[in-house]
Backbone and ligand atoms as CSV (ligand in chain L), in Angstrom:
chain,resi,resn,atom,element,x,y,z
A,1,MET,N,N,-137.379,170.649,72.664
A,1,MET,CA,C,-137.642,169.467,73.637
A,1,MET,C,C,-137.404,169.864,75.013
A,2,HIS,N,N,-138.406,169.469,75.779
A,2,HIS,CA,C,-138.298,169.636,77.281
A,2,HIS,C,C,-137.100,169.256,77.935
A,3,GLU,N,N,-136.693,169.838,78.887
A,3,GLU,CA,C,-135.332,169.563,79.596
A,3,GLU,C,C,-135.479,168.181,80.139
A,4,ASP,N,N,-136.585,167.784,80.774
A,4,ASP,CA,C,-136.745,166.515,81.416
A,4,ASP,C,C,-136.503,165.312,80.336
A,5,THR,N,N,-136.907,165.537,79.035
A,5,THR,CA,C,-136.668,164.558,78.129
A,5,THR,C,C,-135.231,164.245,77.728
A,6,LYS,N,N,-134.503,165.268,77.788
A,6,LYS,CA,C,-133.016,165.178,77.526
A,6,LYS,C,C,-132.364,164.453,78.776
A,7,GLU,N,N,-132.855,164.730,80.024
A,7,GLU,CA,C,-132.379,164.081,81.261
A,7,GLU,C,C,-132.663,162.591,81.180
A,8,LEU,N,N,-133.932,162.247,80.742
A,8,LEU,CA,C,-134.276,160.854,80.610
A,8,LEU,C,C,-133.390,160.050,79.612
A,9,MET,N,N,-133.202,160.741,78.616
A,9,MET,CA,C,-132.292,160.063,77.386
A,9,MET,C,C,-131.021,159.765,77.839
A,10,SER,N,N,-130.393,160.640,78.709
A,10,SER,CA,C,-129.009,160.457,79.145
A,10,SER,C,C,-128.889,159.494,80.310
A,11,SER,N,N,-129.935,159.154,81.048
A,11,SER,CA,C,-129.813,158.398,82.040
A,11,SER,C,C,-129.509,156.764,81.621
A,12,PRO,N,N,-128.979,155.994,82.420
A,12,PRO,CA,C,-128.567,154.614,82.025
A,12,PRO,C,C,-129.863,153.852,81.432
A,13,GLN,N,N,-129.489,153.100,80.397
A,13,GLN,CA,C,-130.503,152.333,79.791
A,13,GLN,C,C,-130.059,150.816,80.071
A,14,ILE,N,N,-131.097,149.999,80.083
A,14,ILE,CA,C,-130.934,148.498,80.244
A,14,ILE,C,C,-130.708,147.866,78.839
A,15,MET,N,N,-129.727,147.202,78.775
A,15,MET,CA,C,-129.341,146.642,77.474
A,15,MET,C,C,-129.804,145.120,77.358
A,16,LYS,N,N,-129.883,144.801,76.100
A,16,LYS,CA,C,-130.139,143.349,75.853
A,16,LYS,C,C,-129.038,142.531,76.258
A,17,ILE,N,N,-129.300,141.417,77.007
A,17,ILE,CA,C,-128.274,140.444,77.331
A,17,ILE,C,C,-128.438,139.246,76.348
A,18,TYR,N,N,-127.250,139.057,75.652
A,18,TYR,CA,C,-127.194,137.975,74.693
A,18,TYR,C,C,-127.219,136.731,75.354
A,19,LYS,N,N,-127.807,135.630,74.683
A,19,LYS,CA,C,-127.801,134.366,75.511
A,19,LYS,C,C,-127.169,133.412,74.575
A,20,PHE,N,N,-126.615,132.428,75.276
A,20,PHE,CA,C,-126.083,131.146,74.473
A,20,PHE,C,C,-127.156,130.489,73.750
A,21,PRO,N,N,-126.969,130.155,72.434
A,21,PRO,CA,C,-125.744,130.083,71.711
A,21,PRO,C,C,-125.542,131.298,70.682
A,22,GLU,N,N,-125.889,132.476,71.126
A,22,GLU,CA,C,-125.599,133.634,70.102
A,22,GLU,C,C,-124.139,133.818,69.899
A,23,PRO,N,N,-123.676,134.002,68.651
A,23,PRO,CA,C,-122.264,133.932,68.302
A,23,PRO,C,C,-121.414,134.944,68.982
A,24,VAL,N,N,-122.000,136.165,69.398
A,24,VAL,CA,C,-121.094,137.236,69.957
A,24,VAL,C,C,-120.446,136.711,71.231
A,25,LEU,N,N,-121.091,135.736,71.886
A,25,LEU,CA,C,-120.480,135.251,73.063
A,25,LEU,C,C,-119.399,134.427,72.920
A,26,ARG,N,N,-119.008,134.065,71.548
A,26,ARG,CA,C,-117.936,133.284,71.152
A,26,ARG,C,C,-116.770,134.022,70.655
A,27,GLU,N,N,-116.946,135.520,70.543
A,27,GLU,CA,C,-116.090,136.363,69.972
A,27,GLU,C,C,-114.791,136.738,70.986
A,28,GLN,N,N,-113.651,136.783,70.457
A,28,GLN,CA,C,-112.580,137.168,71.228
A,28,GLN,C,C,-112.747,138.734,71.228
A,29,ALA,N,N,-112.731,139.328,72.476
A,29,ALA,CA,C,-112.972,140.765,72.690
A,29,ALA,C,C,-111.769,141.508,72.236
A,30,GLU,N,N,-111.992,142.707,71.618
A,30,GLU,CA,C,-110.877,143.575,71.259
A,30,GLU,C,C,-110.438,144.497,72.437
A,31,PRO,N,N,-109.087,144.799,72.508
A,31,PRO,CA,C,-108.828,145.694,73.648
A,31,PRO,C,C,-109.500,147.135,73.477
A,32,VAL,N,N,-109.692,147.605,74.602
A,32,VAL,CA,C,-110.120,149.024,74.691
A,32,VAL,C,C,-108.951,149.894,74.410
A,33,GLU,N,N,-109.188,150.876,73.252
A,33,GLU,CA,C,-108.023,151.679,72.982
A,33,GLU,C,C,-108.145,153.149,73.451
A,34,GLY,N,N,-109.434,153.527,73.579
A,34,GLY,CA,C,-109.435,154.869,74.073
A,34,GLY,C,C,-110.686,155.045,74.915
A,35,ILE,N,N,-110.605,156.151,75.753
A,35,ILE,CA,C,-111.718,156.350,76.761
A,35,ILE,C,C,-112.440,157.647,76.360
A,36,ASP,N,N,-113.733,157.452,75.987
A,36,ASP,CA,C,-114.494,158.667,75.525
A,36,ASP,C,C,-115.933,158.500,76.297
A,37,ASP,N,N,-116.767,159.407,75.932
A,37,ASP,CA,C,-118.080,159.542,76.460
A,37,ASP,C,C,-118.905,158.285,76.092
A,38,GLU,N,N,-118.726,157.923,74.909
A,38,GLU,CA,C,-119.426,156.522,74.378
A,38,GLU,C,C,-119.087,155.408,75.291
A,39,LEU,N,N,-117.843,155.282,75.734
A,39,LEU,CA,C,-117.409,154.168,76.613
A,39,LEU,C,C,-118.036,154.337,78.005
A,40,GLN,N,N,-118.021,155.549,78.462
A,40,GLN,CA,C,-118.537,155.793,79.833
A,40,GLN,C,C,-120.057,155.391,79.826
A,41,LYS,N,N,-120.665,155.799,78.750
A,41,LYS,CA,C,-122.227,155.452,78.626
A,41,LYS,C,C,-122.378,153.918,78.509
A,42,LEU,N,N,-121.547,153.246,77.830
A,42,LEU,CA,C,-121.569,151.718,77.691
A,42,LEU,C,C,-121.487,151.169,79.194
A,43,ILE,N,N,-120.474,151.789,79.868
A,43,ILE,CA,C,-120.231,151.252,81.328
A,43,ILE,C,C,-121.335,151.417,82.112
A,44,ASP,N,N,-122.052,152.605,81.949
A,44,ASP,CA,C,-123.208,152.955,82.934
A,44,ASP,C,C,-124.311,152.105,82.479
A,45,ASP,N,N,-124.561,151.915,81.165
A,45,ASP,CA,C,-125.619,151.105,80.692
A,45,ASP,C,C,-125.458,149.536,81.207
A,46,MET,N,N,-124.152,149.063,81.055
A,46,MET,CA,C,-123.921,147.810,81.586
A,46,MET,C,C,-124.169,147.643,82.947
A,47,GLY,N,N,-123.886,148.623,83.775
A,47,GLY,CA,C,-124.124,148.675,85.188
A,47,GLY,C,C,-125.632,148.487,85.601
A,48,GLU,N,N,-126.332,149.309,84.911
A,48,GLU,CA,C,-127.854,149.212,84.910
A,48,GLU,C,C,-128.384,147.926,84.626
A,49,THR,N,N,-127.679,147.297,83.559
A,49,THR,CA,C,-128.179,145.980,83.075
A,49,THR,C,C,-127.927,144.872,84.063
A,50,MET,N,N,-126.708,145.001,84.651
A,50,MET,CA,C,-126.172,144.018,85.674
A,50,MET,C,C,-127.058,144.205,86.868
A,51,TYR,N,N,-127.325,145.307,87.325
A,51,TYR,CA,C,-128.140,145.448,88.670
A,51,TYR,C,C,-129.556,144.979,88.483
A,52,SER,N,N,-130.055,145.244,87.221
A,52,SER,CA,C,-131.588,144.920,87.054
A,52,SER,C,C,-131.770,143.540,86.866
A,53,ALA,N,N,-130.720,142.783,86.362
A,53,ALA,CA,C,-130.907,141.365,86.038
A,53,ALA,C,C,-131.404,140.470,87.172
A,54,PRO,N,N,-130.919,140.359,88.370
A,54,PRO,CA,C,-129.723,140.984,88.886
A,54,PRO,C,C,-128.591,140.091,88.726
A,55,GLY,N,N,-127.277,140.613,88.574
A,55,GLY,CA,C,-126.083,139.807,88.608
A,55,GLY,C,C,-125.096,140.376,89.385
A,56,ILE,N,N,-123.928,139.729,89.485
A,56,ILE,CA,C,-122.678,140.262,90.144
A,56,ILE,C,C,-121.579,140.610,89.239
A,57,GLY,N,N,-121.845,140.123,87.944
A,57,GLY,CA,C,-120.728,140.494,86.909
A,57,GLY,C,C,-121.322,140.468,85.511
A,58,LEU,N,N,-120.622,141.312,84.693
A,58,LEU,CA,C,-121.214,141.238,83.324
A,58,LEU,C,C,-119.979,141.704,82.509
A,59,ALA,N,N,-119.896,140.939,81.276
A,59,ALA,CA,C,-118.720,141.340,80.388
A,59,ALA,C,C,-119.497,141.916,79.210
A,60,ALA,N,N,-118.609,142.733,78.503
A,60,ALA,CA,C,-119.241,143.445,77.321
A,60,ALA,C,C,-119.707,142.620,76.235
A,61,ASN,N,N,-119.056,141.555,76.089
A,61,ASN,CA,C,-119.667,140.483,75.038
A,61,ASN,C,C,-121.127,140.269,75.195
A,62,GLN,N,N,-121.419,140.173,76.471
A,62,GLN,CA,C,-122.780,139.786,76.917
A,62,GLN,C,C,-123.947,140.726,76.435
A,63,VAL,N,N,-123.485,141.979,76.180
A,63,VAL,CA,C,-124.374,143.022,75.751
A,63,VAL,C,C,-124.087,143.194,74.230
A,64,GLY,N,N,-123.464,142.376,73.552
A,64,GLY,CA,C,-123.203,142.421,72.231
A,64,GLY,C,C,-121.978,143.408,71.798
A,65,GLU,N,N,-121.181,143.754,72.707
A,65,GLU,CA,C,-119.982,144.632,72.430
A,65,GLU,C,C,-118.647,143.747,72.675
A,66,PRO,N,N,-118.068,143.240,71.682
A,66,PRO,CA,C,-116.923,142.489,71.856
A,66,PRO,C,C,-115.661,143.281,72.173
A,67,LEU,N,N,-115.675,143.995,73.391
A,67,LEU,CA,C,-114.610,144.701,73.886
A,67,LEU,C,C,-114.298,144.233,75.211
A,68,GLN,N,N,-112.821,144.399,75.543
A,68,GLN,CA,C,-112.346,143.747,76.809
A,68,GLN,C,C,-112.711,144.799,77.945
A,69,LEU,N,N,-113.964,144.613,78.324
A,69,LEU,CA,C,-114.481,145.393,79.331
A,69,LEU,C,C,-115.415,144.527,80.179
A,70,LEU,N,N,-115.241,144.625,81.413
A,70,LEU,CA,C,-116.045,143.773,82.374
A,70,LEU,C,C,-116.427,144.696,83.658
A,71,ILE,N,N,-117.635,144.389,84.174
A,71,ILE,CA,C,-117.893,145.092,85.479
A,71,ILE,C,C,-118.370,144.025,86.490
A,72,TYR,N,N,-118.269,144.349,87.773
A,72,TYR,CA,C,-118.748,143.344,88.741
A,72,TYR,C,C,-119.059,144.228,90.005
A,73,ASP,N,N,-119.771,143.631,90.854
A,73,ASP,CA,C,-120.139,144.295,92.113
A,73,ASP,C,C,-120.448,143.145,93.138
A,74,LEU,N,N,-119.547,142.851,94.064
A,74,LEU,CA,C,-119.858,141.679,95.060
A,74,LEU,C,C,-120.535,142.293,96.379
A,75,THR,N,N,-120.755,143.534,96.411
A,75,THR,CA,C,-121.233,144.164,97.614
A,75,THR,C,C,-122.540,143.625,97.950
A,76,PRO,N,N,-122.916,143.115,99.192
A,76,PRO,CA,C,-124.211,142.734,99.553
A,76,PRO,C,C,-125.282,143.790,99.155
A,77,ARG,N,N,-126.308,143.369,98.609
A,77,ARG,CA,C,-127.336,144.265,97.993
A,77,ARG,C,C,-127.792,145.386,98.979
A,78,ASP,N,N,-127.875,144.854,100.398
A,78,ASP,CA,C,-128.439,145.953,101.403
A,78,ASP,C,C,-127.324,146.842,101.791
A,79,GLN,N,N,-126.098,146.789,101.259
A,79,GLN,CA,C,-125.180,147.865,101.491
A,79,GLN,C,C,-124.795,148.690,100.360
A,80,GLY,N,N,-125.852,148.855,99.421
A,80,GLY,CA,C,-125.671,149.817,98.359
A,80,GLY,C,C,-124.804,149.239,97.260
A,81,ARG,N,N,-124.299,150.037,96.393
A,81,ARG,CA,C,-123.628,149.603,95.215
A,81,ARG,C,C,-122.111,150.172,95.137
A,82,ASN,N,N,-121.336,149.248,94.517
A,82,ASN,CA,C,-119.965,149.691,94.435
A,82,ASN,C,C,-119.535,149.114,93.153
A,83,LEU,N,N,-119.728,149.799,91.890
A,83,LEU,CA,C,-119.510,149.219,90.829
A,83,LEU,C,C,-118.106,149.258,90.379
A,84,CYS,N,N,-117.541,148.006,90.130
A,84,CYS,CA,C,-116.074,148.002,89.854
A,84,CYS,C,C,-115.887,147.689,88.285
A,85,VAL,N,N,-114.970,148.429,87.576
A,85,VAL,CA,C,-114.850,148.346,86.177
A,85,VAL,C,C,-113.397,147.864,85.903
A,86,LEU,N,N,-113.262,146.895,84.978
A,86,LEU,CA,C,-112.056,146.429,84.684
A,86,LEU,C,C,-111.885,146.283,83.150
A,87,MET,N,N,-110.771,147.160,82.486
A,87,MET,CA,C,-110.689,147.003,81.031
A,87,MET,C,C,-109.214,146.466,80.834
A,88,ASN,N,N,-109.272,145.853,79.699
A,88,ASN,CA,C,-107.987,145.042,79.136
A,88,ASN,C,C,-107.423,144.161,80.248
A,89,PRO,N,N,-108.287,143.312,80.978
A,89,PRO,CA,C,-107.682,142.611,82.108
A,89,PRO,C,C,-106.817,141.433,81.733
A,90,GLU,N,N,-105.853,141.147,82.636
A,90,GLU,CA,C,-104.969,140.136,82.352
A,90,GLU,C,C,-104.738,139.371,83.613
A,91,ILE,N,N,-104.765,137.938,83.499
A,91,ILE,CA,C,-104.452,137.287,84.810
A,91,ILE,C,C,-103.010,137.085,84.853
A,92,VAL,N,N,-102.361,137.666,85.875
A,92,VAL,CA,C,-100.798,137.737,85.939
A,92,VAL,C,C,-100.321,136.429,86.753
A,93,SER,N,N,-101.073,135.894,87.620
A,93,SER,CA,C,-100.765,134.736,88.344
A,93,SER,C,C,-102.030,134.121,89.024
A,94,ALA,N,N,-102.050,132.791,89.178
A,94,ALA,CA,C,-103.166,131.982,89.716
A,94,ALA,C,C,-102.681,130.984,90.442
A,95,GLU,N,N,-103.306,130.564,91.590
A,95,GLU,CA,C,-102.805,129.295,92.227
A,95,GLU,C,C,-104.156,128.701,93.127
A,96,GLY,N,N,-103.886,127.482,93.389
A,96,GLY,CA,C,-104.960,126.885,94.209
A,96,GLY,C,C,-106.263,126.547,93.391
A,97,GLU,N,N,-107.093,125.741,94.015
A,97,GLU,CA,C,-108.281,125.368,93.391
A,97,GLU,C,C,-109.591,125.592,94.326
A,98,ILE,N,N,-110.573,125.896,93.676
A,98,ILE,CA,C,-111.864,126.111,94.262
A,98,ILE,C,C,-113.000,125.668,93.499
A,99,ILE,N,N,-114.093,125.065,94.096
A,99,ILE,CA,C,-115.204,124.737,93.277
A,99,ILE,C,C,-116.489,125.562,93.701
A,100,TYR,N,N,-117.129,126.194,92.809
A,100,TYR,CA,C,-118.331,126.978,92.953
A,100,TYR,C,C,-119.428,126.518,92.235
A,101,ASP,N,N,-120.735,126.608,92.528
A,101,ASP,CA,C,-121.730,126.378,91.691
A,101,ASP,C,C,-122.062,127.751,90.924
A,102,GLU,N,N,-121.777,127.717,89.608
A,102,GLU,CA,C,-121.836,128.937,88.808
A,102,GLU,C,C,-123.011,128.960,88.022
A,103,ALA,N,N,-123.421,130.225,87.726
A,103,ALA,CA,C,-124.630,130.412,86.859
A,103,ALA,C,C,-124.163,131.710,86.027
A,104,CYS,N,N,-124.881,132.050,84.924
A,104,CYS,CA,C,-124.459,133.019,84.038
A,104,CYS,C,C,-125.694,133.755,83.425
A,105,LEU,N,N,-125.641,135.001,83.317
A,105,LEU,CA,C,-126.885,135.780,82.718
A,105,LEU,C,C,-127.159,135.383,81.270
A,106,SER,N,N,-126.015,134.761,80.640
A,106,SER,CA,C,-126.110,134.573,79.141
A,106,SER,C,C,-126.323,132.912,78.992
A,107,VAL,N,N,-126.557,132.213,80.066
A,107,VAL,CA,C,-126.821,130.826,79.968
A,107,VAL,C,C,-128.105,130.548,80.827
A,108,ILE,N,N,-129.302,130.549,80.065
A,108,ILE,CA,C,-130.569,130.420,80.678
A,108,ILE,C,C,-130.802,129.065,81.444
A,109,ASP,N,N,-131.320,129.190,82.727
A,109,ASP,CA,C,-131.908,128.131,83.389
A,109,ASP,C,C,-130.844,126.991,83.720
A,110,PHE,N,N,-129.623,127.325,84.051
A,110,PHE,CA,C,-128.651,126.312,84.282
A,110,PHE,C,C,-127.574,126.774,85.248
A,111,SER,N,N,-127.177,125.883,86.011
A,111,SER,CA,C,-126.010,126.130,86.969
A,111,SER,C,C,-125.189,124.919,87.130
A,112,ALA,N,N,-123.932,124.990,87.369
A,112,ALA,CA,C,-123.053,123.759,87.476
A,112,ALA,C,C,-121.834,124.059,88.349
A,113,GLU,N,N,-121.369,123.020,88.936
A,113,GLU,CA,C,-120.046,123.275,89.682
A,113,GLU,C,C,-118.886,123.333,88.632
A,114,VAL,N,N,-118.079,124.410,89.033
A,114,VAL,CA,C,-116.886,124.532,88.064
A,114,VAL,C,C,-115.685,124.762,88.962
A,115,LYS,N,N,-114.668,124.078,88.471
A,115,LYS,CA,C,-113.317,124.081,89.151
A,115,LYS,C,C,-112.440,125.253,88.651
A,116,ARG,N,N,-112.080,126.138,89.427
A,116,ARG,CA,C,-111.155,127.374,89.142
A,116,ARG,C,C,-110.179,127.532,89.990
A,117,HIS,N,N,-109.211,128.454,89.680
A,117,HIS,CA,C,-108.172,128.927,90.693
A,117,HIS,C,C,-108.828,129.589,91.879
A,118,ALA,N,N,-108.188,129.249,93.106
A,118,ALA,CA,C,-108.887,129.943,94.238
A,118,ALA,C,C,-108.275,131.195,94.427
A,119,MET,N,N,-107.115,131.621,93.859
A,119,MET,CA,C,-106.602,132.923,93.970
A,119,MET,C,C,-106.083,133.368,92.718
A,120,VAL,N,N,-106.336,134.701,92.334
A,120,VAL,CA,C,-105.748,135.258,91.130
A,120,VAL,C,C,-105.363,136.604,91.280
A,121,LYS,N,N,-104.222,136.925,90.622
A,121,LYS,CA,C,-103.896,138.354,90.507
A,121,LYS,C,C,-104.162,138.878,89.172
A,122,VAL,N,N,-104.942,139.995,89.158
A,122,VAL,CA,C,-105.417,140.368,87.834
A,122,VAL,C,C,-104.883,141.949,87.621
A,123,ARG,N,N,-104.372,142.198,86.479
A,123,ARG,CA,C,-104.073,143.460,86.252
A,123,ARG,C,C,-104.863,144.136,84.977
A,124,GLY,N,N,-105.245,145.426,85.072
A,124,GLY,CA,C,-105.912,146.013,84.081
A,124,GLY,C,C,-106.050,147.395,84.258
A,125,PHE,N,N,-107.183,148.060,83.847
A,125,PHE,CA,C,-107.379,149.525,83.900
A,125,PHE,C,C,-108.711,149.742,84.348
A,126,ASP,N,N,-108.965,150.810,85.203
A,126,ASP,CA,C,-110.293,151.257,85.570
A,126,ASP,C,C,-110.877,152.069,84.421
A,127,ARG,N,N,-112.137,152.603,84.813
A,127,ARG,CA,C,-112.916,153.229,83.767
A,127,ARG,C,C,-112.297,154.608,83.264
A,128,HIS,N,N,-111.268,154.990,84.025
A,128,HIS,CA,C,-110.501,156.305,83.717
A,128,HIS,C,C,-109.230,155.997,83.141
A,129,GLY,N,N,-108.811,154.767,82.898
A,129,GLY,CA,C,-107.722,154.371,82.379
A,129,GLY,C,C,-106.466,154.363,83.288
A,130,LYS,N,N,-106.905,154.266,84.647
A,130,LYS,CA,C,-105.798,154.173,85.628
A,130,LYS,C,C,-105.509,152.676,85.807
A,131,PRO,N,N,-104.162,152.285,85.789
A,131,PRO,CA,C,-103.866,150.972,86.091
A,131,PRO,C,C,-104.246,150.463,87.406
A,132,VAL,N,N,-104.922,149.246,87.523
A,132,VAL,CA,C,-105.128,148.535,88.731
A,132,VAL,C,C,-104.650,147.121,88.835
A,133,ASP,N,N,-104.192,146.729,90.080
A,133,ASP,CA,C,-103.769,145.550,90.323
A,133,ASP,C,C,-104.621,144.901,91.436
A,134,ILE,N,N,-105.278,143.748,91.124
A,134,ILE,CA,C,-106.373,143.207,92.040
A,134,ILE,C,C,-105.875,141.838,92.469
A,135,GLU,N,N,-105.793,141.603,93.799
A,135,GLU,CA,C,-105.604,140.256,94.257
A,135,GLU,C,C,-106.962,139.762,94.865
A,136,ALA,N,N,-107.414,138.636,94.262
A,136,ALA,CA,C,-108.652,138.243,94.638
A,136,ALA,C,C,-108.660,136.709,95.045
A,137,GLU,N,N,-109.639,136.308,95.927
A,137,GLU,CA,C,-109.752,134.956,96.218
A,137,GLU,C,C,-111.326,134.709,96.554
A,138,GLY,N,N,-111.727,133.487,96.647
A,138,GLY,CA,C,-113.003,133.176,96.874
A,138,GLY,C,C,-113.953,133.480,95.725
A,139,LEU,N,N,-115.140,134.059,96.068
A,139,LEU,CA,C,-116.044,134.354,95.159
A,139,LEU,C,C,-115.503,135.480,94.086
A,140,MET,N,N,-114.771,136.338,94.727
A,140,MET,CA,C,-114.328,137.369,93.728
A,140,MET,C,C,-113.357,136.859,92.789
A,141,ALA,N,N,-112.551,135.928,93.042
A,141,ALA,CA,C,-111.614,135.165,92.109
A,141,ALA,C,C,-112.408,134.436,91.087
A,142,VAL,N,N,-113.439,133.844,91.517
A,142,VAL,CA,C,-114.257,132.982,90.726
A,142,VAL,C,C,-114.976,134.141,89.706
A,143,CYS,N,N,-115.513,135.008,90.168
A,143,CYS,CA,C,-116.215,135.993,89.345
A,143,CYS,C,C,-115.279,136.540,88.319
A,144,LEU,N,N,-114.009,136.915,88.639
A,144,LEU,CA,C,-113.077,137.542,87.735
A,144,LEU,C,C,-112.804,136.552,86.570
A,145,GLN,N,N,-112.543,135.280,87.081
A,145,GLN,CA,C,-112.178,134.331,86.024
A,145,GLN,C,C,-113.376,133.935,84.963
A,146,HIS,N,N,-114.527,133.879,85.619
A,146,HIS,CA,C,-115.749,133.776,84.740
A,146,HIS,C,C,-115.847,135.052,83.755
A,147,GLU,N,N,-115.708,136.176,84.259
A,147,GLU,CA,C,-115.838,137.338,83.399
A,147,GLU,C,C,-114.702,137.392,82.405
A,148,ILE,N,N,-113.523,137.103,82.756
A,148,ILE,CA,C,-112.426,137.304,81.793
A,148,ILE,C,C,-112.635,136.041,80.705
A,149,ASP,N,N,-113.077,134.902,81.049
A,149,ASP,CA,C,-113.514,133.979,80.138
A,149,ASP,C,C,-114.317,134.387,79.069
A,150,HIS,N,N,-115.390,135.259,79.503
A,150,HIS,CA,C,-116.263,135.909,78.565
A,150,HIS,C,C,-115.585,136.611,77.351
A,151,LEU,N,N,-114.563,137.410,77.932
A,151,LEU,CA,C,-113.859,138.264,76.942
A,151,LEU,C,C,-112.987,137.511,75.959
A,152,ASN,N,N,-112.830,136.145,76.410
A,152,ASN,CA,C,-112.101,135.347,75.455
A,152,ASN,C,C,-112.999,134.320,74.743
A,153,GLY,N,N,-114.282,134.725,74.749
A,153,GLY,CA,C,-115.292,133.881,74.106
A,153,GLY,C,C,-115.664,132.531,74.694
A,154,LYS,N,N,-115.412,132.467,76.044
A,154,LYS,CA,C,-115.557,131.247,76.760
A,154,LYS,C,C,-116.716,131.406,77.778
A,155,LEU,N,N,-117.431,130.318,77.922
A,155,LEU,CA,C,-118.560,130.294,78.934
A,155,LEU,C,C,-118.367,129.258,79.907
A,156,PHE,N,N,-118.877,129.436,81.017
A,156,PHE,CA,C,-118.695,128.406,82.285
A,156,PHE,C,C,-119.072,127.009,81.769
A,157,ILE,N,N,-120.071,126.748,80.811
A,157,ILE,CA,C,-120.360,125.471,80.390
A,157,ILE,C,C,-119.273,124.712,79.648
A,158,ASP,N,N,-118.338,125.591,79.203
A,158,ASP,CA,C,-117.006,124.991,78.534
A,158,ASP,C,C,-116.226,124.165,79.508
A,159,HIS,N,N,-116.436,124.453,80.848
A,159,HIS,CA,C,-115.607,123.973,81.937
A,159,HIS,C,C,-116.286,122.632,82.493
A,160,ILE,N,N,-117.470,122.312,82.107
A,160,ILE,CA,C,-118.163,121.061,82.627
A,160,ILE,C,C,-117.874,119.817,81.690
A,161,SER,N,N,-118.406,118.784,82.114
A,161,SER,CA,C,-118.175,117.599,81.359
A,161,SER,C,C,-118.871,117.612,79.857
A,162,SER,N,N,-118.411,116.916,78.867
A,162,SER,CA,C,-119.044,117.087,77.649
A,162,SER,C,C,-120.437,116.444,77.670
A,163,LEU,N,N,-120.608,115.423,78.621
A,163,LEU,CA,C,-122.043,114.753,78.749
A,163,LEU,C,C,-122.934,115.849,79.335
A,164,LYS,N,N,-122.572,116.555,80.419
A,164,LYS,CA,C,-123.453,117.472,81.039
A,164,LYS,C,C,-123.711,118.641,80.072
A,165,ARG,N,N,-122.789,119.036,79.189
A,165,ARG,CA,C,-122.982,120.129,78.272
A,165,ARG,C,C,-124.023,119.553,77.236
A,166,ALA,N,N,-123.838,118.442,76.834
A,166,ALA,CA,C,-124.696,117.967,75.697
A,166,ALA,C,C,-126.271,117.818,76.305
A,167,LEU,N,N,-126.273,117.418,77.535
A,167,LEU,CA,C,-127.622,117.313,78.124
A,167,LEU,C,C,-128.339,118.708,78.175
A,168,TYR,N,N,-127.433,119.649,78.698
A,168,TYR,CA,C,-128.009,120.990,78.814
A,168,TYR,C,C,-128.439,121.593,77.313
A,169,LYS,N,N,-127.574,121.310,76.345
A,169,LYS,CA,C,-127.837,121.930,74.997
A,169,LYS,C,C,-129.208,121.172,74.468
A,170,ARG,N,N,-129.328,119.904,74.919
A,170,ARG,CA,C,-130.625,119.362,74.291
A,170,ARG,C,C,-131.730,119.821,75.025
A,171,ARG,N,N,-131.635,120.187,76.350
A,171,ARG,CA,C,-132.783,120.755,77.159
A,171,ARG,C,C,-133.067,122.241,76.619
A,172,LEU,N,N,-132.014,122.874,76.308
A,172,LEU,CA,C,-132.066,124.268,75.833
A,172,LEU,C,C,-132.938,124.311,74.479
A,173,GLN,N,N,-132.430,123.485,73.645
A,173,GLN,CA,C,-133.244,123.312,72.323
A,173,GLN,C,C,-134.640,123.162,72.476
A,174,LYS,N,N,-134.951,122.233,73.398
A,174,LYS,CA,C,-136.478,122.101,73.630
A,174,LYS,C,C,-137.111,123.186,74.162
A,175,MET,N,N,-136.348,123.971,75.137
A,175,MET,CA,C,-137.047,125.198,75.690
A,175,MET,C,C,-137.184,126.160,74.552
A,176,LEU,N,N,-136.220,126.466,73.698
A,176,LEU,CA,C,-136.242,127.378,72.717
A,176,LEU,C,C,-137.360,127.072,71.712
A,177,LYS,N,N,-137.516,125.793,71.420
A,177,LYS,CA,C,-138.418,125.232,70.425
A,177,LYS,C,C,-139.852,125.572,71.044
A,178,LYS,N,N,-140.143,125.341,72.285
A,178,LYS,CA,C,-141.255,125.568,73.073
A,178,LYS,C,C,-141.640,127.110,72.876
A,179,GLU,N,N,-140.729,127.898,73.071
A,179,GLU,CA,C,-140.940,129.337,72.973
A,179,GLU,C,C,-141.513,129.821,71.660
A,180,LYS,N,N,-140.849,129.192,70.615
A,180,LYS,CA,C,-141.230,129.500,69.186
A,180,LYS,C,C,-142.726,129.025,68.954
A,181,ASP,N,N,-143.023,127.714,69.436
A,181,ASP,CA,C,-144.284,127.263,69.048
A,181,ASP,C,C,-145.587,128.061,69.584
L,1,ZN,ZN,ZN,-121.367,134.870,82.387
């Protein structure tokens, strides 16, 4: 096999993003127990997937891997990339309230205002297993809460009124039916 072929195969791949109502999005993610090449590859592939979407955050459930692993990058796109990785995250404290219009790569064609904590402290591990403590506010606090929700099988649409959710589900069913026809 030509050298270039190998190089191409080891470069990050764009993964399939699972969409609501696929069941993997409702799974409780398992803790990451060991760090190996396979995990690093998953992180790189998730990064590629998030940037190409484009998105600012992605949880492992969303690519069909129910592992407690999330990535995010809130750097403005014209300032390059700074991929942040968080494994086995835990919200250790939260305060205040903030409302953001949220959207999700796994919830097609929908956004809604969601009320969350304005400030959170999150503890976890980076991609090398080093403990990290993060104090976040504003969009970063929203992003971390949204992604940690994913790891608990929760979606932002679980935070909106049941009426709004029902209307979205109905619209989604129509959209999916149209795709099939
Ligand atoms: Zn999401």
